[in-house]
PLY file of the C-alpha trace (Angstrom):
ply
format ascii 1.0
element vertex 490
property float x
property float y
property float z
element edge 489
property int vertex1
property int vertex2
end_header
137.29 -34.73 124.84
135.89 -32.41 122.16
134.97 -33.13 118.55
133.71 -30.48 116.11
132.22 -32.04 112.99
131.16 -30.31 109.76
130.29 -27.04 111.47
128.66 -24.40 109.26
127.51 -20.98 110.51
126.27 -17.85 108.77
125.11 -14.38 109.78
121.51 -13.74 108.88
121.60 -10.05 107.99
118.68 -8.33 106.33
120.55 -7.52 103.14
122.85 -10.51 102.73
123.76 -13.98 103.96
127.38 -14.06 105.16
129.04 -17.44 105.80
131.50 -17.18 108.68
132.30 -20.85 109.41
132.42 -23.23 106.45
132.26 -26.94 107.17
135.13 -27.20 109.69
136.09 -30.37 111.54
138.64 -30.84 114.32
139.13 -32.53 117.68
140.78 -31.89 121.05
142.27 -34.41 123.44
142.10 -34.25 127.21
144.89 -32.04 128.58
145.79 -30.63 125.16
146.42 -26.96 124.33
145.10 -26.34 120.83
145.82 -23.06 119.04
143.25 -21.58 116.67
144.84 -18.85 114.56
143.82 -16.61 111.72
143.30 -12.99 110.81
140.25 -10.97 111.81
137.12 -12.39 110.21
138.56 -15.88 109.74
135.85 -17.47 111.92
138.00 -18.50 114.87
136.10 -16.56 117.54
132.73 -17.62 116.09
133.85 -21.24 116.36
134.81 -20.73 119.99
131.55 -18.97 120.84
129.61 -21.84 119.29
131.38 -24.35 121.52
130.75 -22.14 124.56
127.05 -21.75 123.72
127.40 -18.00 123.22
126.41 -17.57 119.57
125.28 -14.06 118.68
121.61 -13.40 118.03
122.08 -12.92 114.29
124.25 -16.06 113.89
122.58 -19.14 112.40
123.75 -22.73 112.58
123.44 -24.44 109.20
124.78 -27.87 110.11
127.28 -29.77 112.20
127.81 -31.22 115.64
129.97 -30.39 118.66
130.49 -33.46 120.83
131.78 -32.99 124.36
132.82 -35.73 126.78
132.40 -34.52 130.37
133.35 -37.60 132.34
136.43 -39.81 132.72
134.41 -42.68 134.17
134.33 -46.02 132.28
130.88 -45.07 130.95
131.94 -41.73 129.50
129.21 -39.14 129.07
128.98 -37.60 125.63
126.66 -34.82 124.54
126.11 -32.80 121.38
126.36 -29.25 122.67
124.33 -27.95 119.73
121.31 -30.04 120.75
121.19 -28.94 124.39
118.52 -26.61 125.70
119.55 -23.25 127.17
119.09 -24.63 130.69
121.13 -27.76 129.96
123.90 -25.61 128.44
123.95 -23.39 131.54
124.76 -26.46 133.63
127.97 -26.86 131.62
128.92 -23.18 131.24
131.41 -22.16 133.92
131.42 -25.68 135.29
132.66 -28.02 132.54
133.36 -25.37 129.88
134.68 -21.88 130.73
135.83 -18.92 128.70
138.22 -16.03 129.24
138.04 -12.96 127.03
140.43 -10.43 125.53
139.50 -7.41 127.65
138.92 -8.16 131.35
137.71 -4.64 132.14
134.62 -5.20 129.98
134.20 -8.86 130.99
134.30 -8.18 134.76
131.42 -6.45 136.53
132.74 -3.02 137.61
130.23 -2.77 140.49
131.01 -6.16 142.05
133.93 -7.05 144.32
136.53 -9.49 143.02
135.73 -12.21 145.56
132.06 -12.25 144.61
132.84 -12.49 140.89
135.23 -15.42 141.31
132.74 -17.14 143.65
129.77 -16.81 141.31
130.32 -20.09 139.43
130.64 -21.97 142.73
127.27 -20.60 143.85
125.67 -21.79 140.61
127.28 -25.20 140.22
128.28 -26.53 143.66
126.74 -27.17 147.07
129.78 -25.86 148.95
129.18 -23.89 152.14
130.02 -20.19 152.33
133.26 -20.98 154.17
134.21 -23.66 151.64
133.51 -21.32 148.75
135.71 -18.61 150.27
138.49 -21.14 150.80
138.22 -22.27 147.16
138.25 -18.65 145.93
141.40 -17.82 147.92
143.08 -21.01 146.72
142.20 -20.22 143.09
143.53 -16.67 143.37
146.78 -18.20 144.67
146.74 -20.63 141.72
146.73 -17.68 139.32
149.64 -16.18 141.28
147.89 -13.16 142.77
149.41 -11.91 146.02
147.43 -11.18 149.20
144.18 -12.84 148.08
142.49 -11.98 151.40
142.83 -8.30 150.55
142.17 -8.76 146.85
138.70 -10.29 147.28
137.46 -6.99 148.72
138.65 -4.86 145.80
136.91 -3.78 142.60
138.25 -4.33 139.03
139.25 -0.67 138.56
141.62 -0.95 141.52
143.75 -3.59 139.76
146.30 -3.48 136.94
145.52 -4.99 133.53
147.54 -8.09 134.26
145.87 -8.56 137.64
142.41 -8.20 136.09
143.29 -10.83 133.51
144.40 -13.19 136.28
141.14 -12.55 138.14
139.18 -13.42 135.00
141.19 -16.63 134.65
140.49 -17.42 138.32
136.75 -16.94 137.77
136.92 -19.24 134.75
138.79 -22.08 136.47
137.32 -21.95 139.98
135.08 -24.97 139.19
138.02 -26.81 137.57
136.45 -27.06 134.07
137.58 -29.70 131.61
137.77 -27.17 128.77
139.02 -23.58 129.00
138.43 -21.40 125.93
140.81 -18.43 125.82
139.82 -15.85 123.20
142.75 -13.46 122.55
143.51 -13.27 126.32
146.92 -11.58 125.94
146.39 -9.19 123.03
145.58 -6.18 125.21
148.57 -6.74 127.52
152.14 -5.47 127.37
154.83 -7.97 126.43
155.99 -8.65 130.00
152.47 -9.25 131.33
151.69 -11.30 128.23
154.61 -13.61 128.96
153.50 -14.11 132.57
149.92 -14.93 131.52
151.14 -17.49 128.98
153.31 -19.10 131.64
150.31 -19.18 133.98
148.15 -20.97 131.39
150.89 -23.57 130.94
151.00 -24.20 134.69
147.21 -24.56 134.94
147.21 -26.99 132.04
149.90 -29.10 133.71
148.47 -28.89 137.24
144.83 -29.69 136.48
145.04 -31.44 133.11
142.78 -28.71 131.77
142.33 -28.63 128.00
142.76 -25.15 126.52
141.42 -23.88 123.20
143.60 -20.82 122.62
142.36 -18.35 119.99
144.80 -15.78 118.66
145.99 -13.92 115.57
149.55 -13.99 116.97
151.49 -17.00 115.70
154.42 -16.28 118.01
152.20 -16.57 121.08
150.51 -19.72 119.78
153.88 -21.31 119.07
155.04 -20.61 122.62
151.97 -22.10 124.31
150.23 -24.70 122.17
150.79 -28.35 121.32
148.86 -28.28 118.04
147.59 -25.47 115.86
144.70 -24.99 113.42
145.04 -22.23 110.83
141.75 -20.64 109.70
141.07 -18.43 106.70
137.69 -17.24 105.42
135.83 -19.62 107.73
137.80 -22.72 106.76
140.62 -24.71 108.37
143.40 -24.51 105.78
146.08 -26.34 107.77
146.51 -28.18 111.04
149.27 -30.06 112.79
151.75 -29.97 115.63
153.34 -26.59 116.25
156.80 -27.81 115.25
155.49 -29.16 111.94
153.49 -26.06 111.06
156.39 -23.68 111.71
159.14 -25.76 110.17
157.22 -27.21 107.20
154.07 -25.16 106.44
152.15 -26.51 103.48
149.46 -23.93 102.74
150.45 -20.62 101.15
148.40 -18.69 103.71
150.30 -20.33 106.57
153.58 -19.51 104.87
152.45 -15.89 104.61
151.55 -15.76 108.31
154.91 -17.20 109.35
156.82 -14.87 107.03
155.04 -11.94 108.67
156.40 -12.79 112.13
158.90 -10.03 113.07
162.50 -11.15 112.63
163.98 -12.63 115.76
160.76 -13.59 117.55
160.81 -17.33 117.01
160.62 -18.97 120.43
161.71 -22.21 122.02
158.95 -24.19 120.36
160.40 -23.55 116.91
164.03 -24.40 117.58
163.81 -28.16 117.23
164.99 -27.91 113.63
167.98 -25.70 114.51
171.41 -26.58 115.85
172.23 -26.05 119.48
175.19 -23.78 120.18
175.15 -23.53 123.98
173.24 -25.37 126.69
173.17 -24.73 130.44
171.62 -27.43 132.59
170.75 -26.69 136.22
173.78 -24.51 136.87
174.49 -23.38 140.44
177.48 -21.05 140.75
179.37 -19.91 143.84
181.90 -17.32 144.99
184.10 -17.62 148.03
184.28 -14.62 150.34
186.89 -15.61 152.88
185.62 -18.84 154.40
182.06 -18.24 153.22
180.88 -19.88 149.99
178.05 -17.73 148.62
175.65 -18.98 145.95
175.23 -16.58 143.01
173.29 -18.63 140.42
170.42 -20.92 141.36
169.36 -23.69 138.95
169.90 -21.75 135.71
168.96 -23.62 132.52
168.61 -22.43 128.93
169.62 -23.29 125.37
171.03 -20.98 122.69
170.50 -21.92 119.04
172.28 -21.16 115.79
171.48 -17.70 114.45
169.67 -16.62 117.62
170.18 -13.60 119.87
169.20 -14.03 123.52
169.13 -10.98 125.77
170.47 -11.30 129.31
169.24 -8.55 131.61
169.18 -7.93 135.32
170.09 -5.38 137.93
173.55 -5.08 139.45
174.30 -8.16 141.55
171.74 -10.34 139.78
174.35 -12.81 138.52
174.84 -11.72 134.89
178.63 -11.51 135.06
178.84 -14.80 136.96
176.76 -16.52 134.28
179.08 -15.12 131.58
182.13 -16.40 133.42
180.57 -19.87 133.63
179.86 -19.82 129.89
183.43 -18.75 129.07
185.02 -21.20 131.49
186.41 -18.44 133.72
184.61 -19.67 136.83
185.23 -23.20 137.98
183.18 -23.24 141.19
179.82 -24.32 139.80
177.52 -27.32 139.67
175.48 -28.50 136.69
176.47 -28.61 133.04
177.70 -25.95 130.60
177.77 -27.61 127.18
179.29 -25.97 124.09
178.35 -27.34 120.68
180.73 -24.98 118.90
184.41 -24.14 119.33
185.95 -20.92 120.59
183.14 -18.76 121.95
184.26 -15.14 121.76
183.50 -12.00 123.73
182.86 -8.35 122.87
183.34 -6.08 125.87
181.67 -2.88 127.01
184.68 -0.60 126.55
186.69 -1.38 123.39
189.37 1.15 124.29
190.13 -0.78 127.48
189.96 -4.20 125.81
192.20 -3.40 122.81
195.97 -3.23 123.31
196.83 0.52 122.96
200.46 -0.23 121.98
199.60 -2.43 118.99
198.15 -1.61 115.59
194.69 -2.81 114.61
196.23 -5.25 112.14
198.44 -6.78 114.83
195.48 -7.08 117.21
193.31 -8.81 114.61
196.02 -11.26 113.64
196.88 -12.23 117.23
194.26 -15.06 117.50
195.49 -16.51 114.20
199.11 -16.43 115.39
198.07 -18.09 118.64
196.35 -20.86 116.70
199.30 -21.04 114.27
196.95 -20.49 111.40
198.17 -19.47 107.93
201.11 -17.48 106.70
201.84 -13.84 107.48
200.42 -12.83 104.11
197.23 -14.88 104.51
196.70 -13.56 108.05
196.91 -9.96 106.79
194.50 -10.75 103.96
192.03 -12.26 106.43
192.34 -9.26 108.79
191.69 -6.81 105.96
188.73 -8.86 104.75
187.32 -8.87 108.27
187.64 -5.08 108.48
185.59 -4.81 105.32
183.01 -7.22 106.74
182.41 -4.89 109.70
182.33 -1.91 107.30
185.75 -0.44 108.08
188.40 0.68 105.60
191.56 -1.40 105.04
193.54 1.73 105.94
192.63 1.15 109.59
194.90 -1.92 109.54
197.95 0.23 110.32
196.31 2.54 112.86
196.27 2.37 116.66
193.09 2.17 118.79
193.55 5.78 119.99
193.25 6.96 116.37
189.73 5.53 116.00
186.35 6.70 117.17
184.35 4.75 119.76
182.15 3.20 117.11
185.14 2.21 114.99
186.85 0.62 118.00
183.72 -1.41 118.76
183.63 -2.61 115.15
187.25 -3.69 115.54
186.27 -5.62 118.70
183.54 -7.40 116.76
185.99 -8.16 113.93
188.44 -9.56 116.48
185.74 -11.87 117.89
185.05 -13.19 114.38
188.66 -13.85 113.36
188.71 -17.51 114.42
185.43 -18.32 112.70
183.27 -18.49 115.80
179.49 -18.84 115.56
178.89 -17.71 119.15
179.60 -14.25 120.57
178.98 -13.12 124.12
178.40 -9.35 124.01
178.81 -7.84 127.49
177.18 -4.36 127.55
178.65 -3.89 124.08
176.51 -0.82 123.34
176.28 0.98 126.67
179.43 3.08 126.13
178.24 4.35 122.76
175.99 7.25 121.88
172.57 6.50 120.42
173.48 7.01 116.76
176.54 4.78 116.97
174.45 2.25 118.91
172.07 2.06 115.97
174.98 1.41 113.59
176.39 -1.39 115.76
172.93 -2.94 116.18
172.53 -2.99 112.40
175.96 -4.63 112.07
175.18 -7.32 114.66
171.90 -8.17 112.95
173.58 -8.26 109.54
176.24 -10.69 110.81
173.53 -12.76 112.48
171.63 -13.15 109.21
174.62 -13.60 106.89
176.88 -15.76 109.06
174.24 -17.46 111.30
176.11 -16.08 114.32
174.29 -16.33 117.63
174.68 -13.93 120.54
174.23 -13.89 124.27
173.59 -10.16 124.57
174.14 -8.79 128.08
172.58 -5.41 128.79
170.72 -3.31 131.32
168.81 -1.50 128.55
165.50 -3.32 128.00
164.60 -1.09 125.05
167.68 -2.22 123.12
167.20 -5.85 124.16
163.54 -5.91 123.11
164.53 -4.38 119.78
167.12 -6.94 118.74
166.68 -10.12 120.79
164.44 -13.09 120.06
164.17 -14.03 123.72
165.02 -12.29 126.95
166.47 -14.03 129.97
165.95 -12.03 133.16
168.20 -12.70 136.15
167.13 -11.65 139.61
168.96 -12.83 142.72
170.46 -15.67 140.71
167.11 -17.00 139.45
166.11 -16.99 135.82
162.84 -15.87 134.25
161.89 -15.45 130.60
160.33 -12.54 128.76
159.18 -13.41 125.19
0 1
1 2
2 3
3 4
4 5
5 6
6 7
7 8
8 9
9 10
10 11
11 12
12 13
13 14
14 15
15 16
16 17
17 18
18 19
19 20
20 21
21 22
22 23
23 24
24 25
25 26
26 27
27 28
28 29
29 30
30 31
31 32
32 33
33 34
34 35
35 36
36 37
37 38
38 39
39 40
40 41
41 42
42 43
43 44
44 45
45 46
46 47
47 48
48 49
49 50
50 51
51 52
52 53
53 54
54 55
55 56
56 57
57 58
58 59
59 60
60 61
61 62
62 63
63 64
64 65
65 66
66 67
67 68
68 69
69 70
70 71
71 72
72 73
73 74
74 75
75 76
76 77
77 78
78 79
79 80
80 81
81 82
82 83
83 84
84 85
85 86
86 87
87 88
88 89
89 90
90 91
91 92
92 93
93 94
94 95
95 96
96 97
97 98
98 99
99 100
100 101
101 102
102 103
103 104
104 105
105 106
106 107
107 108
108 109
109 110
110 111
111 112
112 113
113 114
114 115
115 116
116 117
117 118
118 119
119 120
120 121
121 122
122 123
123 124
124 125
125 126
126 127
127 128
128 129
129 130
130 131
131 132
132 133
133 134
134 135
135 136
136 137
137 138
138 139
139 140
140 141
141 142
142 143
143 144
144 145
145 146
146 147
147 148
148 149
149 150
150 151
151 152
152 153
153 154
154 155
155 156
156 157
157 158
158 159
159 160
160 161
161 162
162 163
163 164
164 165
165 166
166 167
167 168
168 169
169 170
170 171
171 172
172 173
173 174
174 175
175 176
176 177
177 178
178 179
179 180
180 181
181 182
182 183
183 184
184 185
185 186
186 187
187 188
188 189
189 190
190 191
191 192
192 193
193 194
194 195
195 196
196 197
197 198
198 199
199 200
200 201
201 202
202 203
203 204
204 205
205 206
206 207
207 208
208 209
209 210
210 211
211 212
212 213
213 214
214 215
215 216
216 217
217 218
218 219
219 220
220 221
221 222
222 223
223 224
224 225
225 226
226 227
227 228
228 229
229 230
230 231
231 232
232 233
233 234
234 235
235 236
236 237
237 238
238 239
239 240
240 241
241 242
242 243
243 244
244 245
245 246
246 247
247 248
248 249
249 250
250 251
251 252
252 253
253 254
254 255
255 256
256 257
257 258
258 259
259 260
260 261
261 262
262 263
263 264
264 265
265 266
266 267
267 268
268 269
269 270
270 271
271 272
272 273
273 274
274 275
275 276
276 277
277 278
278 279
279 280
280 281
281 282
282 283
283 284
284 285
285 286
286 287
287 288
288 289
289 290
290 291
291 292
292 293
293 294
294 295
295 296
296 297
297 298
298 299
299 300
300 301
301 302
302 303
303 304
304 305
305 306
306 307
307 308
308 309
309 310
310 311
311 312
312 313
313 314
314 315
315 316
316 317
317 318
318 319
319 320
320 321
321 322
322 323
323 324
324 325
325 326
326 327
327 328
328 329
329 330
330 331
331 332
332 333
333 334
334 335
335 336
336 337
337 338
338 339
339 340
340 341
341 342
342 343
343 344
344 345
345 346
346 347
347 348
348 349
349 350
350 351
351 352
352 353
353 354
354 355
355 356
356 357
357 358
358 359
359 360
360 361
361 362
362 363
363 364
364 365
365 366
366 367
367 368
368 369
369 370
370 371
371 372
372 373
373 374
374 375
375 376
376 377
377 378
378 379
379 380
380 381
381 382
382 383
383 384
384 385
385 386
386 387
387 388
388 389
389 390
390 391
391 392
392 393
393 394
394 395
395 396
396 397
397 398
398 399
399 400
400 401
401 402
402 403
403 404
404 405
405 406
406 407
407 408
408 409
409 410
410 411
411 412
412 413
413 414
414 415
415 416
416 417
417 418
418 419
419 420
420 421
421 422
422 423
423 424
424 425
425 426
426 427
427 428
428 429
429 430
430 431
431 432
432 433
433 434
434 435
435 436
436 437
437 438
438 439
439 440
440 441
441 442
442 443
443 444
444 445
445 446
446 447
447 448
448 449
449 450
450 451
451 452
452 453
453 454
454 455
455 456
456 457
457 458
458 459
459 460
460 461
461 462
462 463
463 464
464 465
465 466
466 467
467 468
468 469
469 470
470 471
471 472
472 473
473 474
474 475
475 476
476 477
477 478
478 479
479 480
480 481
481 482
482 483
483 484
484 485
485 486
486 487
487 488
488 489
């Protein structure tokens, strides 16, 4: 659908000649989402602006071609965008090729109502009647998941939130159903929750309309979540390209390796997990409780996968279904449909209140050895040695072995609970509000311990909490439950 061949561009400044794009070549297929990544000044935005026909006044094209196929008919129509006149290019802009920008507040006209701005491309490129245009505008605003479009069309950009303005800009870009959508850093200015919803929206538009998307970003995590293939640019050149899974699992160029290494720990998303072992998988789980003769549904079509060494956050308000989901995972609730598949043995749990979950009449040593006795594992001497070693692993003294839970602080008791969960060699821990009963300084210590165990032992966690700040700090992905339905925050 698009082919860029030997493209060279420079800035013609008075004092110097600065090359910004150096002989790059790549292609895009129909319906593909292609990521273009690189640091500031790498040439990615200049490449996109060239395709869109929006080169800056001081930019000069040295050589190259940009071929665009704008028909699926047997006799496909192919043009070199760089050879079109300004008028010919305007026939394609907003119609066959559209662009969304990083900051919608500067891209949208502040003096024009939303409806008029979304309708503008229809006025330029179609012969639809006024009523038909309004119908298309309302339908497009629904497509980008904006509520009450009849009211929205009468508002101005300053009356909307940042996420709503970005959706309006996407609506204006897709109202003519273009074949190619160029998205230049469209989520950078948004908070993480709004960013996730915009990425999900772009996926849906790609699937619904078969719209190709050229997605420009400096954020590898975002590109990995959205794109099928990725091109890595540095100093105006494409240094590496390939499918997302290949680039993230087996990067070849040193610059790509540096970019991937710079991704904050714990932010690798679903797209990157194909090389990692599955630990837990839920497939279309519906769970129920019986209240007298009434069978009430609590979980509705919940699906997700947990991978080795990963920490997924599970958040939601009271009554959202978090505890029910945990019971399904642990096998404590039998009334459910779907599949709960464990790829590891003996999932363990760390509870909110360690004082209530530890036997107050038994010593710490006895408590830690209990799972080993139950499994008939080792001698008495070897069990004690393993319990003492586990205490050291969670940064507790061996002297605690002979103490009772009441003789420990809250933080020490929670460390004992974590040690207990690890005694049978599990690689999967379900932590149910494991930090909420602790003060902030002890919380920080336990967080550090959980992350240390995650890195050293490749332990994965399903981390249940109501505290989004803590979850965002330590979890790679966040699963949000509301009324039994699941949504993701990345």
